[in-house]
N, C-alpha and C positions, 0 to 999 in steps of 0.2 A: 570408220566402223561404228555403228550405234552401240550404246550401252544397253545392258540387260539388267533388270532389277528383280530381286526375289523378295517378296513381301509376305509377312504373316497376315493371314486373312481372318483369323479369329481373335482370341484373347491371349495370343502368344503361345509358346510351347507347341507349335504346330509341327516342329521338326525341320525348321529352316537350316539349322546348323548341319544336319545330315545331308540336306539337299545341296547346300553351298559347298560342303566338302566334296561331294560327288562332282558337281559342275566345275569346281575349281581346277580339276585335272585337265580341263579343256580350254581354259582362258589364260590370258597374260597378266591380269590384274584383278584383285578382289578388294573392294573398298567398303568399309563399314561406315554408315552415314548418320546414325542416330543412337539415342539411348546412352547407357553407361554400363557399369558392371552390375546393374540390377537385371540385365538380360543374360540368361544362361543358355548357351548352345552346347548340346552334347554331341560329340563326334566320336564315332567308333570306326577305326580303321586298322590296318595290320600292325600299327604301333601300339594299339591299346584303346582304352576309352578315356576321353578327355572332356572335362566340363569347362568350357571357355566362357569368359564373361566380357572381355574386351578385345582379345585377339581375334581378328577375322578368322572364320572357320576355314578359309582357304590356305592357312599357314602351312598345312601338310602337303600342299601341292607345289608345283613349280612357279606359281604366280607371285608377283610382287603384291604385298599386302599392306593396305593403307588404313589407318584410323583417321577418318575425316574430321573436318571442322565442326560437324554437327553432333559429335560425340562429346560427352563430359568424361574426362579421364581421371581415374584414381591411380596416381603414379605407383603407389605401393602394390596395388593389385596387378597392374600391368607388368611390373618387374617380376612378381611371383609367377605370372603366366609365361613370361619369357624364359625364366629358369626352368619351368616345368617342361616346356616343349624342347628346350635345348638338352635337357637331361635324357631325352629320347632320341637324340641325334638330329633334331630338326634345326636347320640353319635359320637364324632370325635376322641376318643382315638385310634381308629383303623386306623387313618390317619398317614402315615409315609412319610417323605420327604428325598430323597437321600442327603447324606452329600456331594455328588459330583456335585449336581445340581448348575449351575451358577445362580447368582442373577442379576436381573434388578436393576440398580442404577438410581438415579435421573438424572445423566448426560446422560444416555442412552435415556431416554424419551425426554429430552430437545434436544439432538442432532438429534434424529429421526424427531422431528417436524421441526427443523431448516433446516435439509437436504432436507426434503420433500418440504418445502416451496421454497427453493432455486431452485428446479427443475422446478418450474412453470408449464407450459403446459405438460411437460414430467414427471410429478409426477407419481410414481409407484402406489400410492393408499394405502400406509401403514396405519395401525391403529393409528400410533403415540405413541405406547406404549413402544417403546424402544426395541422391539424384535430383529430387524436386528442389531443395534449397540451392543446389548448384545452378540449375536452369533458371531459377528465380533471380539469382545474382547476375546471371548472364544478361537477362532482360533488364535488370535494374542498373546495369553497367558497373557492377561491383565485382565482376569475375576476375580471376587470375588465370592467364592462358599459358599454354605450353611454352610459348616463346619467352615468357617472363622468367622461366627457369634458367635461361641462358644469360641473364643480365642480373648479377648479384645485387648491384646498387638499386636498380629499379624494383626488383622483387621485394627488397626490404622496405622501401618507401611505400610500395603498394600494399604490402601485407600489414604494415604498421597502421595505416589508415583504416583498412577494412576490418582488421581484427579488433580495433578499439570499438567499432560499431557493433560487431558481433558479441564481444564480451559484455557490452552493456545489456544486451538482450539475455545472454546466458545467465548473468548474475542478477539483473534486475527483475526479469520476468520469471525465470525458472529457479532462481536461488542456487545455482550451481557455481562451482569454482571457475574462475576465468582461465582461458588457455594462455600458455606462455608464448610470447612473441619469439623469444630466443629458441625455444624448443621447436616450434613450427618452422621457423626460418631455416635453422640448421638442418632439419630433416629434409626440407624441400630442396635445399642446395645439394644434398646428397642424391636426391632423386634426379635432379638436373644433370649431375655428373654421370649417372648411369644411363639416363635416357637421351642425353644430348646428341649422341651419334644418330639417333632415330628421328629427331625432330627436324622437320624441313617444311618448306612451302609446298603444299601438295596439289593445289588446284591446277597449277601449271603442269605438274607431272602427269596428272590424269588427262588434261586436255591434249597434251602432246601425244600421249598414248593413243587416244581416240583418233587424232589426226594421222597417226601412223597406221591406222586401221587395226590396232590391237583389240583383242576381245577383253572388255571390261565388265566385271560383274559387280553390281551394287547390292550390298548385303544389308537388309533391314534388321531391326531389333523389335522386340515385343510384337504386337499384332494390331491390325487395323481397329479392332473394337476397343483398344486401349488408347486410341488417339484422343488428345484433349479436345478436339473440335467435333469429331464424328463418332467417337466411342461412347462408352457408358459413363459420361462425365457426372460427378467428379471422381468416380472410381476408374481413373485412367492413369497413364504415365504422364511425363512432363514434356516430352518432345514429340513432334509429329511422327507417326509411324507409317504414313501414307507414301505412295509412289511419288506424289508431287513434292515430297520433302527430300527425296533422294538427291536431286540435282543441287538443291540449296545446301544440303549437308556435306557435299563434296566439292562444290564450287565449279559446276559446269552448267552450260545452257540446257534448258529443257529439250531443245531440239535434238540433243544427242540420244535421248531416251526413246527407244523404239519397241522394245519387248519388255512386258511386265508380267511376271508370273506370280500368282497368288498361291500360297501354300495352305491347304486346308487339311485338317485331320478328318478321318472318316467318321469321326464323332466330335463332340465339343468338350473342351476342358477349360477350367479357369482356376487361378490361384488367388486367394484373398477374397476381400469383400466385393460386393457389387452383383447386379442381376445376372443370372444365367437361366434364361427361360426354359430350357429343356433339361434342367438338372435332374438327375436320378438319385434320389435318396432311398435306394432300395438295393436288393441283391444284385440286380443287373449293373447298377452304377458301381458297386463294390467289385464285381467281377471284372468290369472294364478297367477299373483302377489297378487291380492286382495283375491282370494280364499285361496291361500296358506299363506297369510300374510308374504310375502317374504321380510322381513326387517332384516338386520344384527343384531344378538344377541349381538354383541360387539359394533358396531358403530351406529346401528339404520338406516344405509343407505339402501335405497331400492335396492333389488337385481335385477339384469338384468335376464330376463327369456327367455328361448328358448326351442325348441323341443329336444327330446332325441337324443344325438349325439353318434351313434354307432361306429364311427371311433375313437373318443376320448376314448370311453368306452372300446373298444377292446384294444387300446394302454395301458390303465390302467390295464386291466386284464393280458396282456402279461408280463408287467414289475413287477407285484406283484405276479403273479402265483395264482390267486384266486382259491380256491377250491369250493367256492359257492358265489352266488350273493344275496344280500338283496335289494329288491326294496321298497322304501318308497314313501309315498304321492301319491299312485295310485288314491286315492279318489279325489284329486284335479282336475283330468281330467274327473270326472264323467259327467259333463254337456256338454262336447264338442261333436259335431256331427261327426267330423273327426279329425284324429291325423296324424302327420307326424313323421317319424324317418329318421334321416340323415344316409344314407348308403354309402356315398362317398363324396369327395370334388372335385369340378372342379378347376383345377389349371394348368396354362400354356398351355391351349388348350386341356388338357386331363382330365381324372378322376383318382383319387388316393384313395386308402383305407388306406394309411399311414398317421400318424399324424406328420406333419413337425416339425423339430427342429427349423427352421428359423422362427422367429417371423414375419418377413416381408412376407414370403410365407403364413403363417397361416392367417395373416390379409387379404390376397388376396383370400383365399379359399372361394368358394361359395358352399353351401351345396347341395347335390343331395338327394332329398327326395323321400321316399316311403310312399304313403298315405294309412292309414288304417281306417276302420270305428270306430267311437266311440261307447260307450255303453249307454250313456244317462240314466244311472240308478245309484241310490245311492248304493255304496258298503260299507259304513261305518259299517253296521251291519253284514257283511258276515265274517264267520270264517273258512269256508272250501273252498279250491280251486275250487272244482267241482261246487260250487254254484255261483262262479263269472259268470257274463254274458259272453257268448261265445266270444264276441268281446274283452273283457278284457283279457280272456285267450289267445286269438290269439295274442294280443299285447305283453303279457309276453313271449309267445313262440317265437315270432319274435325277441325279445331282446335276449333271450337265444341263438338263432341260430346265430345272428349277432356277439355276443361277445364270443361265444363258451364257455359258462359257465352256469351251472344249477342255476336256481333261487330257493333258499331254504326257503326264508321268504318274505312275502309281507305285508307292512304296509298300512292300510286303514283308519288311523286316528291317533290322537296324544296321546290317552290314551293307557296304557299298554295292555289292552285286545283287542285293535283293530289291531290284527295281524293274518295273515294266515300262518301256518306252512306247508311246503311241505316235510320237512324231519327234523330229529332231528339235531339241531345245536350244542348244548353242548353235548359232548361225555359222555359216561358212565365211 
């Protein structure tokens, strides 16, 4: 059975957690493949509202849930999330953590904050959770992995060598107090005791599930436009958020991946610094923010809001190869009399439909808008596409046309049942 991937198509916060929670009821396995606890997925179900950062959003369904090798894991945060869902009666014995996943260490978090502060006005807008430094150490072969928690002798040897290097930076460059080897070592030994039953070799487990023709859902983090290669670099995350990274982040062949769904908001949002060409610094932007409660699940920071950007969205579709689009939060636009879609950028005296690689060019892009009528009707109770207001259907159709991708699902609210299916998403 081929795998299906759910990918954020914008700058994150598109509602992937809500979609994965919904689809997880129909699959055998959900696997998170990238990012760390800087990614916040909000899930609302009969048990309540949950803001998950590491736990796969499928934990509330019957599926086995795996944190793949492509994720950097903060053990403290993961233990907190395990306790949270268990307190609501959710079994976590089905949670498995890749033994190859790199760990976030205290020095990663400290250095992340120190580095961001030192940038001053040029700060990238990181969450301060140590994600970037952890991925940097992974590439520099200085990382400590989940499997190391299970070997006390090796963990101490590894930590002693790495911490000496990190403390030299902490004290010499930033003038801060060094971290204690004993304190960090003893804390991570405790983490290992708690997480040990969950740590296993996962790529084989996933491959065997696919060979059994089980349904496997690959859950992305952040969004395509935060990808370090194809996003708004350097205002990006530290691991690839593309569909092509899904197989690498879980340890399976790309030949298994057949369905790729991009999750788009019906408008655009962004947290932190970096260009957002369609940003609305006006009453409409504030209205969208308040109606959508657009505040970061991880940081609580207000999200910047803007019109749907078809140029950025088409770029996202092309580099991921989406087989279908999922539109979320259509209901947030219900009260607007008119809507705009960005169909091009004015740049250097002309108009382009390309998404620039240069951050300087992107910051100078002025959106070219196409105005469409709003529907000024509540859509939250609608479950069939044909029952949507004509203006809403024309809005969806125009998005399909501009990004050259069929819309397969439309979310009109935060609860599981507030969804409109236009085709079957989970294969037979």
